[in-house]
C-alpha positions in Angstrom: 25.7 51.7 -3.0 23.9 50.7 0.1 22.3 47.2 0.2 18.6 46.5 -0.1 16.8 46.2 3.2 15.9 42.6 2.3 19.6 41.7 2.5 19.8 42.5 6.2 19.9 39.7 8.7 20.4 40.0 12.5 21.9 37.3 14.7 21.7 36.8 18.5 24.4 35.5 20.7 23.9 34.6 24.4 25.9 33.1 27.3 24.8 31.1 30.3 24.9 34.2 32.5 22.2 36.0 30.4 24.4 38.3 28.4 22.8 39.0 25.0 24.5 40.4 21.9 22.9 41.1 18.5 24.9 41.3 15.3 23.9 42.6 11.9 25.5 41.2 8.8 25.7 44.7 7.3 29.1 46.1 8.4 29.4 43.2 11.0 27.6 45.7 13.2 26.8 44.9 16.8 23.4 46.5 17.4 22.9 45.6 21.1 24.9 44.5 24.1 22.6 43.7 27.0 24.4 42.8 30.3 23.1 40.3 32.8 23.5 42.5 35.8 21.0 44.2 38.1 19.3 46.9 36.1 21.0 45.6 33.1 20.3 47.4 29.8 21.8 48.0 26.4 25.2 49.8 26.7 25.7 50.7 23.0 24.5 53.8 21.2 22.7 53.0 17.9 19.5 52.8 16.0 16.2 51.2 16.8 16.0 48.9 13.8 18.6 47.3 11.4 17.4 49.7 8.7 18.6 52.6 10.7 22.2 51.6 10.1 21.8 52.2 6.4 21.5 56.0 6.9 24.2 58.0 5.1 24.9 59.9 8.3 25.5 56.8 10.3 28.7 57.7 12.3 30.2 54.2 12.1 28.0 53.0 15.0 29.4 49.7 16.3 30.7 48.4 13.0 33.9 46.7 11.8 36.2 49.2 10.0 38.5 48.2 7.1 40.5 47.9 5.0 42.2 50.6 7.0 40.8 52.1 10.2 41.5 55.7 11.0 43.4 58.0 8.7 46.0 57.9 5.9 47.5 61.3 5.0 46.6 62.6 1.5 45.0 59.2 0.7 48.3 57.8 -0.6 51.4 55.9 0.5 54.5 54.3 -1.0 54.7 50.6 -1.3 57.9 48.9 -2.7 58.7 52.0 -4.8 55.2 52.6 -6.1 52.8 55.3 -4.9 49.4 53.8 -4.0 46.5 56.2 -4.3 43.4 55.3 -2.3 39.9 56.8 -2.1 40.0 60.2 -0.5 37.6 61.8 1.9 38.0 63.7 5.1 39.5 66.8 3.4 41.6 64.8 1.0 42.8 62.2 3.5 41.6 58.6 3.7 39.3 57.7 6.6 38.0 54.3 7.7 38.3 52.6 4.3 36.2 55.2 2.5 33.0 54.6 0.5 33.9 50.9 0.0 34.9 50.3 3.6 34.0 47.1 5.5 31.3 49.0 7.4 29.3 49.3 4.2 29.2 45.7 3.0 27.1 42.6 3.7 29.4 40.1 5.3 29.0 36.4 4.4 27.8 34.2 7.3 29.9 31.1 7.5 28.6 29.7 10.8 26.2 30.7 13.6 25.7 29.1 17.0 24.1 30.3 20.2 27.4 31.8 21.4 29.4 32.7 18.2 29.1 34.0 14.7 31.7 33.5 12.0 31.7 36.1 9.2 33.8 36.6 6.1 34.4 39.4 3.7 36.4 39.2 0.5 37.8 42.5 -0.6 38.9 42.3 -4.3 42.2 43.7 -5.6 41.8 47.4 -6.2 38.9 48.0 -3.9 39.2 51.6 -2.8 42.6 51.7 -4.5 44.1 49.1 -2.1 46.2 46.3 -3.7 45.6 42.6 -3.3 42.7 40.2 -2.9 42.1 40.4 0.9 40.1 37.8 2.8 39.1 38.6 6.4 37.3 36.1 8.6 35.9 37.4 11.8 34.7 35.3 14.7 32.4 37.2 17.1 31.9 35.3 20.4 30.2 35.7 23.7 31.8 33.8 26.6 30.6 32.8 30.1 33.0 35.4 31.5 30.7 38.0 30.0 33.2 38.8 27.3 32.5 40.0 23.7 35.4 38.7 21.6 36.4 39.7 18.1 39.0 37.4 16.4 40.3 38.5 13.0 42.1 36.3 10.5 43.6 38.1 7.4 45.2 36.7 4.3 46.1 38.4 1.0 47.9 37.7 -2.3 49.7 41.1 -2.5 51.4 43.1 0.2 49.0 45.7 1.7 48.5 47.6 4.9 45.4 46.4 6.8 44.0 48.0 9.9 40.8 46.5 11.4 38.9 47.6 14.4 35.5 47.6 16.2 34.0 51.1 16.3 31.7 50.6 19.2 30.1 53.6 21.0 29.7 52.7 24.7 27.8 54.4 27.4 27.8 52.2 30.6 24.8 54.0 32.0 22.5 52.1 29.5 20.8 55.3 28.5 20.4 56.7 32.0 23.0 59.4 31.4 23.1 61.5 28.2 26.9 61.6 28.0 30.1 60.0 29.4 31.3 62.8 31.6 30.9 60.7 34.7 32.8 57.7 33.3 36.4 57.0 34.5 39.0 55.8 32.1 42.4 54.0 32.6 44.8 53.2 29.8 47.9 51.0 29.6 49.6 53.7 27.6 52.6 55.9 28.5 52.7 57.7 25.1 50.3 59.1 22.5 50.6 60.3 18.9 50.9 64.0 18.2 48.5 65.1 15.5 48.1 68.1 13.2 45.5 69.3 10.8 42.6 66.8 10.4 44.0 64.6 13.1 46.8 63.3 10.9 49.8 62.0 13.0 52.9 64.2 12.7 55.1 61.1 13.4 56.1 62.5 16.8 55.5 60.2 19.8 54.9 62.1 23.1 54.8 61.0 26.7 51.4 61.3 28.4 52.9 62.4 31.8 52.1 65.9 32.9 49.6 66.3 30.0 45.8 66.1 30.0 46.2 62.7 28.2 47.6 60.9 31.2 45.1 58.0 31.9 47.7 55.7 33.5 45.5 55.9 36.7 41.7 56.0 36.8 40.7 59.5 35.5 37.3 61.1 35.0 36.4 62.1 31.5 34.6 65.3 32.7 37.7 67.5 32.8 39.1 66.6 29.4 35.7 67.0 27.8 35.0 70.4 29.4 38.6 71.7 29.2 39.7 70.3 25.8 36.6 69.3 23.9 37.0 65.6 24.4 39.3 62.9 23.0 40.0 61.8 19.5 43.6 60.5 20.1 45.8 57.5 19.5 47.3 56.0 22.6 50.3 53.6 22.2 49.9 50.5 24.3 52.8 49.3 26.5 53.4 46.4 28.8 51.7 43.0 29.0 48.9 42.2 26.7 47.5 40.0 29.4 46.6 43.2 31.3 43.8 45.4 30.1 44.6 48.0 27.5 41.8 50.1 28.9 39.3 50.0 31.8 36.1 52.1 31.5 33.9 52.4 34.6 30.9 54.2 35.9 30.6 54.6 39.7 26.8 55.4 39.6 25.9 51.8 38.7 29.2 50.0 39.4 29.6 48.9 35.8 33.1 48.3 34.5 34.4 47.3 31.0 38.0 46.0 30.4 39.5 46.0 26.9 42.2 43.4 25.8 43.9 43.4 22.4 46.9 42.1 20.5 47.1 45.3 18.6 49.6 48.1 19.5 47.3 51.2 19.6 44.0 52.4 21.0 42.1 55.2 19.4 39.9 56.9 22.1 37.1 59.0 20.7 34.5 60.6 23.0 31.9 61.1 20.2 32.8 64.8 19.9 31.0 65.2 16.6 27.6 63.9 17.4 25.2 66.8 17.0 21.7 65.4 17.9 20.5 65.2 14.4 20.5 61.4 13.9 17.1 59.9 13.1 15.6 56.6 14.3 17.9 56.3 17.3 17.3 53.8 20.2 14.3 55.1 22.2 14.5 58.3 20.2 17.5 59.4 22.3 19.0 62.7 21.1 22.7 61.8 20.8 24.6 64.9 21.3 28.4 65.4 21.8 30.0 63.0 24.2 27.0 60.7 24.3 29.3 57.7 24.1 33.0 56.7 24.0 34.8 54.5 21.4 37.8 52.4 22.5 39.1 51.3 19.1 42.0 48.8 19.3 44.0 49.0 16.0 47.4 49.6 14.4 48.8 53.1 14.3 46.9 55.6 12.0 48.8 56.6 8.9 51.3 53.8 9.6 52.1 53.2 5.9 53.7 56.7 5.8 55.8 56.4 9.0 58.7 53.8 8.9 59.2 54.0 12.7 55.5 53.0 13.4 54.8 49.3 13.8 54.0 47.7 10.4 50.4 47.1 9.5 51.2 45.1 6.4 49.6 41.8 5.6 52.0 39.7 3.6 51.2 37.0 1.0 51.7 33.5 2.3 51.2 34.6 5.9 48.1 34.6 8.1 47.7 37.5 10.4 45.7 37.1 13.6 44.4 40.1 15.6 41.9 40.2 18.5 39.9 42.6 20.6 38.0 41.5 23.7 35.7 43.4 25.9 35.0 42.0 29.4 32.1 43.4 31.4 31.4 43.5 35.1 
């Protein structure tokens, strides 16, 4: 059940440079990122008012996804000899935590300052079928390096896979271009996951070289959009986490965004499924296919069903820390 409109609160974060970010307590949703550069404007797709994010057709605009981002095949997995069944959707598979996902709850505000917002969500044992009482604290911060930082802390009392991400839809043109065809993308990824029906990973890990998915050097998005219908793929990050996992740029206005993360995977989605039917969008923009791009740092999709994938388990007695940082130029 969606919350009452009276439960919605929006918070503003600013840095000394003039960068301004607004965050909604519903879904820990970032509603605006306004950059302090010449011609600066909001670089996120989204809705004109907080109430817009309550729409049933909201395509996860700029929210936090949990308990498990992306897909789990057949909405089940084995855990210590027991089969765990979770809420299905997406043609019988689990997607983005389902109807009780973190994007559809009011997060508790623990602390708010001019530069940071500390939020918490407690997910009770059995929510969506997942075991364990999970507590996630999320610190959202704006720094004077023009960074937007997401720092997650997860604890639980029963073993459970947890996969958190920020599902931001970016368009560096700030509304001046209707899609991201003219954006360039670089990824610190030499491999990607092969997928089958409904984008479920087969378990096979493929090299990007000599494929349309080679973004190891700056590559325009136009060709993969026009030749392959865009991206909705998991890229496996390699190398030094001090280096950007991704760089997105737009030559027309000189904007650049770098993504840093502690997590092993980046789901890249070029908004292929937007169809122009969303209501109450920012400036009444008609968001069609490829209107934005999501760079979702996370653990591997369907990881509970693939022993050779990095574990996404949160373990009782341990504290797991994950981070995603977006730096803008």
